[in-house]
C-alpha positions in Angstrom: -59.8 -44.6 -56.3 -58.3 -44.9 -53.0 -55.5 -42.9 -53.8 -57.5 -40.1 -54.8 -59.2 -39.7 -51.5 -56.4 -40.2 -49.2 -54.7 -36.7 -48.6 -51.6 -38.2 -46.9 -50.3 -39.8 -50.0 -48.1 -37.2 -51.7 -45.8 -39.8 -53.9 -43.0 -37.8 -55.1 -44.2 -34.5 -54.4 -43.3 -34.0 -50.9 -39.5 -35.2 -51.1 -39.4 -32.7 -54.4 -41.0 -29.7 -52.2 -38.3 -30.4 -49.9 -35.6 -30.3 -52.1 -36.6 -27.3 -54.0 -37.3 -25.4 -50.5 -33.7 -26.2 -49.4 -32.4 -25.0 -52.3 -34.8 -21.7 -52.4 -33.8 -21.1 -48.6 -29.9 -21.3 -49.4 -30.2 -18.9 -52.1 -31.9 -16.6 -49.8 -29.2 -16.9 -47.0 -26.4 -16.6 -49.7 -27.9 -13.1 -50.6 -28.3 -11.7 -47.3 -24.5 -12.9 -46.4 -23.2 -11.4 -49.8 -24.5 -7.6 -49.7 -22.8 -7.2 -46.5 -19.7 -9.1 -47.4 -19.5 -7.1 -50.8 -19.6 -4.1 -48.8 -16.8 -4.8 -46.5 -14.6 -5.7 -49.2 -15.4 -2.3 -51.4 -15.3 -0.4 -47.7 -18.2 1.6 -49.1 -19.4 2.2 -45.5 -16.0 4.1 -44.9 -16.2 6.0 -48.1 -19.7 7.2 -47.1 -18.4 8.6 -43.5 -15.4 10.0 -45.2 -17.5 12.1 -47.5 -20.0 13.0 -45.1 -22.7 10.9 -46.4 -25.2 9.2 -43.7 -24.6 5.5 -43.8 -27.6 3.4 -44.9 
């Protein structure tokens, strides 16, 4: 009964949430880095400028 009223006792939920949140932020950061890197390797911006298309 004491564990039910104590809101500070999370057991394994807190550490597991920390692990999943860390992994999620890692994936978000990787996506933010991969898009400009792919554009640089394919030279998409250079092609847009050479053809007269306004760059995004």
